[in-house]
C-alpha positions as CSV (number, residue, x, y, z in Angstrom):
1,X,4.4,25.2,-32.0
2,X,4.9,27.1,-28.8
3,X,8.2,27.1,-26.9
4,X,6.5,25.3,-24.0
5,X,5.2,22.5,-26.3
6,X,8.6,22.2,-28.0
7,X,10.3,22.0,-24.6
8,X,7.9,19.3,-23.5
9,X,8.3,17.4,-26.7
10,X,12.1,17.5,-26.5
11,X,11.9,16.5,-22.8
12,X,9.9,13.4,-23.6
13,X,12.2,12.5,-26.5
14,X,15.1,12.3,-24.0
15,X,13.0,10.7,-21.3
16,X,14.4,7.5,-19.6
17,X,11.7,5.1,-18.6
18,X,12.8,3.5,-15.2
19,X,11.2,0.3,-14.0
20,X,11.6,-1.0,-10.4
21,X,13.4,-4.1,-11.9
22,X,16.0,-1.7,-13.4
23,X,16.4,0.3,-10.2
24,X,17.2,-2.8,-8.1
25,X,19.7,-4.0,-10.8
26,X,21.6,-0.7,-11.2
27,X,21.6,0.9,-7.8
28,X,24.0,-0.3,-5.0
29,X,22.8,-1.2,-1.5
30,X,19.3,-1.9,-2.6
31,X,16.6,-3.7,-0.6
32,X,13.8,-5.0,-2.7
33,X,10.7,-7.3,-2.8
34,X,10.5,-8.9,-6.2
35,X,9.6,-6.2,-8.8
36,X,7.1,-4.6,-6.4
37,X,9.1,-2.6,-3.9
38,X,12.5,-1.2,-3.6
39,X,14.3,1.0,-1.0
40,X,17.7,2.5,-1.5
41,X,19.8,5.5,-0.6
42,X,20.5,8.5,-3.0
43,X,23.2,11.1,-2.9
44,X,24.5,13.7,-5.4
45,X,26.6,11.1,-7.1
46,X,23.9,8.4,-7.4
47,X,21.3,10.7,-8.7
48,X,20.8,9.8,-12.4
49,X,17.9,12.3,-13.0
50,X,20.4,15.1,-12.8
51,X,21.7,13.7,-16.2
52,X,18.5,13.2,-17.9
53,X,14.7,13.3,-17.1
54,X,13.2,10.1,-15.8
55,X,9.8,8.5,-15.5
56,X,9.3,5.8,-12.9
57,X,6.9,2.9,-13.7
58,X,5.2,3.0,-10.2
59,X,4.7,5.3,-7.2
60,X,7.7,6.6,-5.5
61,X,8.8,8.9,-2.7
62,X,12.0,10.6,-1.6
63,X,12.7,11.6,2.0
64,X,15.5,14.3,2.1
65,X,17.9,13.8,4.9
66,X,20.7,16.3,4.2
67,X,21.6,19.0,1.7
68,X,19.2,20.7,-0.7
69,X,18.0,20.2,-4.3
70,X,15.7,21.7,-6.9
71,X,13.5,19.1,-8.6
72,X,11.3,19.5,-11.6
73,X,8.1,17.3,-11.5
74,X,6.0,17.5,-14.6
75,X,7.6,20.8,-15.6
76,X,7.1,22.4,-12.2
77,X,10.1,23.2,-10.0
78,X,10.2,22.4,-6.3
79,X,12.8,23.2,-3.6
80,X,13.6,20.2,-1.5
81,X,15.4,20.4,1.9
82,X,16.0,18.2,5.0
83,X,12.8,16.9,6.6
84,X,10.7,17.0,3.4
85,X,9.0,14.1,1.6
86,X,8.5,14.3,-2.2
87,X,5.8,12.1,-3.9
88,X,5.9,11.0,-7.5
89,X,3.0,9.6,-9.5
90,X,3.5,6.8,-12.0
91,X,4.9,8.3,-15.2
92,X,5.6,11.7,-13.8
93,X,8.5,13.3,-15.5
94,X,11.3,13.9,-12.9
95,X,14.5,16.0,-13.4
96,X,17.0,17.2,-10.8
97,X,17.8,20.9,-11.7
98,X,20.5,21.3,-9.1
99,X,21.7,19.5,-6.1
100,X,24.1,20.3,-3.3
101,X,27.2,18.1,-3.0
102,X,26.1,16.9,0.5
103,X,22.5,15.9,-0.6
104,X,21.4,12.6,0.8
105,X,17.9,11.0,0.8
106,X,16.0,7.7,1.1
107,X,14.3,6.6,-2.0
108,X,11.3,4.3,-2.0
109,X,9.5,2.9,-5.2
110,X,6.6,0.6,-5.3
111,X,4.4,-0.9,-8.1
112,X,0.7,-0.2,-8.7
113,X,0.0,-3.9,-8.0
114,X,1.7,-3.7,-4.6
115,X,-0.5,-0.7,-3.7
116,X,-3.6,-2.8,-4.7
117,X,-2.5,-5.5,-2.2
118,X,-2.5,-3.0,0.6
119,X,-5.8,-3.1,2.6
120,X,-6.6,0.6,2.8
121,X,-10.0,1.9,2.2
122,X,-10.7,4.6,-0.5
123,X,-11.7,7.3,1.8
124,X,-8.4,7.0,3.7
125,X,-6.1,6.7,0.7
126,X,-7.9,9.5,-1.3
127,X,-6.3,12.6,0.4
128,X,-2.8,11.2,0.0
129,X,-3.4,10.0,-3.6
130,X,-4.7,13.5,-4.5
131,X,-1.7,15.1,-2.9
132,X,0.7,13.2,-5.1
133,X,-0.4,15.3,-8.1
134,X,-1.4,18.6,-6.6
135,X,1.2,19.2,-3.8
136,X,4.0,16.6,-4.1
137,X,6.3,18.2,-1.5
138,X,5.4,17.8,2.1
139,X,7.4,19.3,5.1
140,X,7.5,17.2,8.1
141,X,9.0,17.3,11.6
142,X,12.2,15.6,12.7
143,X,10.1,13.2,14.8
144,X,8.1,12.3,11.8
145,X,11.3,11.5,9.8
146,X,12.7,9.4,12.6
147,X,9.5,7.3,12.8
148,X,9.4,6.7,9.1
149,X,13.1,5.9,9.0
150,X,12.5,3.2,11.8
151,X,9.8,1.7,9.7
152,X,12.0,1.7,6.6
153,X,14.7,0.0,8.6
154,X,12.3,-2.7,9.7
155,X,11.1,-3.2,6.1
156,X,14.7,-3.5,5.0
157,X,15.5,-6.0,7.7
158,X,12.5,-8.2,6.6
159,X,13.5,-7.9,3.0
160,X,16.7,-9.7,3.8
161,X,15.3,-12.0,6.5
162,X,15.2,-15.8,6.3
163,X,11.5,-15.7,7.4
164,X,10.2,-16.3,3.9
165,X,6.7,-17.8,4.7
166,X,5.1,-14.6,5.9
167,X,7.6,-12.1,4.6
168,X,5.1,-10.5,2.2
169,X,2.4,-10.1,4.7
170,X,4.8,-8.6,7.3
171,X,6.2,-6.1,4.7
172,X,2.7,-5.1,3.6
173,X,1.7,-4.5,7.2
174,X,4.7,-2.3,7.8
175,X,4.1,-0.5,4.6
176,X,0.5,0.1,5.6
177,X,1.7,1.5,8.9
178,X,4.0,4.0,7.1
179,X,1.1,5.0,4.8
180,X,-1.2,5.8,7.8
181,X,1.6,7.9,9.4
182,X,1.9,9.9,6.1
183,X,-1.8,10.2,6.0
184,X,-2.0,11.7,9.5
185,X,0.9,14.1,8.7
186,X,-1.0,15.2,5.6
187,X,-4.2,15.9,7.6
188,X,-2.1,17.7,10.3
189,X,-0.5,20.0,7.7
190,X,-3.9,20.9,6.3
191,X,-6.2,21.2,9.4
192,X,-9.9,21.9,9.0
193,X,-11.8,22.1,5.7
194,X,-9.9,22.9,2.6
195,X,-11.4,25.5,0.4
196,X,-12.7,23.6,-2.6
197,X,-14.3,24.5,-5.9
198,X,-17.4,23.0,-7.3
199,X,-15.5,20.2,-9.0
200,X,-13.6,19.1,-5.9
201,X,-16.9,19.1,-3.9
202,X,-18.6,17.0,-6.5
203,X,-15.6,14.6,-6.6
204,X,-15.7,14.2,-2.9
205,X,-19.4,13.5,-3.0
206,X,-18.9,11.0,-5.6
207,X,-16.2,9.2,-3.6
208,X,-18.5,9.1,-0.5
209,X,-21.2,7.5,-2.6
210,X,-18.8,5.1,-4.1
211,X,-17.7,4.0,-0.7
212,X,-21.4,3.5,0.3
213,X,-22.7,1.8,-2.8
214,X,-19.7,0.0,-4.4
215,X,-21.0,-3.4,-3.4
216,X,-24.3,-2.9,-5.3
217,X,-23.6,-0.4,-8.1
218,X,-21.0,-0.3,-10.9
219,X,-22.7,2.1,-13.4
220,X,-21.6,5.7,-13.7
221,X,-25.3,6.7,-14.3
222,X,-26.4,5.7,-10.9
223,X,-23.8,7.9,-9.2
224,X,-24.6,10.7,-11.5
225,X,-28.3,10.5,-10.7
226,X,-27.5,10.6,-7.0
227,X,-25.7,13.8,-7.6
228,X,-28.4,15.3,-9.9
229,X,-25.9,15.6,-12.8
230,X,-25.5,13.9,-16.1
231,X,-23.1,10.9,-16.4
232,X,-21.0,12.8,-19.0
233,X,-20.5,15.8,-16.6
234,X,-19.7,13.5,-13.7
235,X,-17.0,11.7,-15.8
236,X,-15.5,15.0,-17.0
237,X,-15.3,16.4,-13.4
238,X,-13.8,13.2,-11.9
239,X,-11.2,13.1,-14.8
240,X,-10.4,16.7,-14.3
241,X,-9.9,16.5,-10.5
242,X,-8.3,13.0,-10.1
243,X,-6.8,12.1,-13.5
244,X,-8.9,9.0,-13.6
245,X,-12.3,8.4,-15.1
246,X,-15.4,7.8,-12.8
247,X,-15.7,4.3,-14.4
248,X,-12.1,3.5,-13.4
249,X,-12.6,4.6,-9.8
250,X,-15.7,2.3,-9.7
251,X,-13.8,-0.7,-11.1
252,X,-10.8,-0.1,-8.7
253,X,-13.2,0.2,-5.7
254,X,-15.0,-3.0,-6.6
255,X,-11.8,-4.9,-7.2
256,X,-10.3,-3.7,-3.9
257,X,-13.5,-4.9,-2.1
258,X,-13.4,-8.3,-4.0
259,X,-9.8,-8.8,-3.1
260,X,-10.3,-8.2,0.5
261,X,-13.3,-10.6,0.6
262,X,-11.3,-13.3,-1.3
263,X,-8.5,-13.0,1.1
264,X,-10.0,-12.5,4.4
265,X,-13.8,-13.2,4.5
266,X,-13.9,-17.0,4.3
267,X,-16.8,-16.6,1.8
268,X,-17.0,-18.8,-1.3
269,X,-16.4,-17.2,-4.7
270,X,-20.1,-17.6,-5.5
271,X,-21.1,-15.9,-2.2
272,X,-18.7,-13.0,-2.9
273,X,-20.1,-12.7,-6.4
274,X,-23.7,-12.3,-5.1
275,X,-22.4,-10.1,-2.2
276,X,-21.1,-7.7,-4.9
277,X,-24.3,-7.8,-6.9
278,X,-22.9,-9.9,-9.9
279,X,-25.6,-11.8,-11.6
280,X,-23.5,-15.0,-11.9
281,X,-20.2,-16.3,-10.5
282,X,-19.0,-16.6,-14.1
283,X,-19.7,-12.8,-14.7
284,X,-17.8,-12.0,-11.5
285,X,-14.8,-14.2,-12.6
286,X,-14.6,-12.5,-16.0
287,X,-14.8,-9.1,-14.5
288,X,-12.1,-9.9,-11.9
289,X,-9.8,-11.4,-14.4
290,X,-10.2,-8.5,-16.9
291,X,-9.0,-6.0,-14.2
292,X,-6.4,-8.1,-12.4
293,X,-5.1,-10.6,-14.9
294,X,-5.9,-13.6,-12.7
295,X,-9.0,-15.5,-11.7
296,X,-10.7,-15.2,-8.3
297,X,-9.9,-18.8,-7.5
298,X,-6.2,-18.4,-8.2
299,X,-6.1,-15.1,-6.2
300,X,-7.9,-16.8,-3.3
301,X,-5.5,-19.7,-3.3
302,X,-2.5,-17.4,-3.5
303,X,-3.9,-15.2,-0.7
């Protein structure tokens, strides 16, 4: 066994799995929405990842406000300073290598299910999603930090507000606003067309086709045929570039569209089933429940 594999194995053996529920219980001055969203402050004393590597069950981000730190993300070291945002994928292995005594940051963690509730189309979310794994540290301007902090403050205010009836919707809207700000920063930082290899180009073409045809087609073979490649090759390329299979991207796209229609369209479940090219309402119901854990009717009532 190589030294790198030994190191990775030992790291995982000492790995602490951290849920959003655990964060909200163990951290002080925490603002949270059920087990879906948590915002808190971090400093050199509150940073538990300096003691042991951790993996968070959800997406998370840190906005560095003061001091400096060296952070390991999936065995790769990154230097973090003020006015930088660090993104973490679910199940990434995080370890703080060193941290200045005056380090201070905002910490945000949110569940996969919370992300699925946000009404953001795939083409918009893709660049930021891809960045999470490839370039997790983003340098921003002070103005950007100030705007994001103001949104965080509004979210924190609503998390402790007595306006319970529409609290979830308000928070989702504010979170969506923050997401679009970060998306624009990401595009500004990387102006023009990025140099891409063949795999990245194919992946982008697949996503464009998915956005166009996801209401009619759920078969990997269809998209492979449009790209003049085999389904097996398409699946391997998509998995290599994004970490998710082509079939999973298709399912997530269909479910996102279905949720949007159930919540906002006013269409009946039968109409939505036919709109999304399901042969029967029953088949649509089974598909939706398989991927969400709940029925379309229950999701529509909850909406």
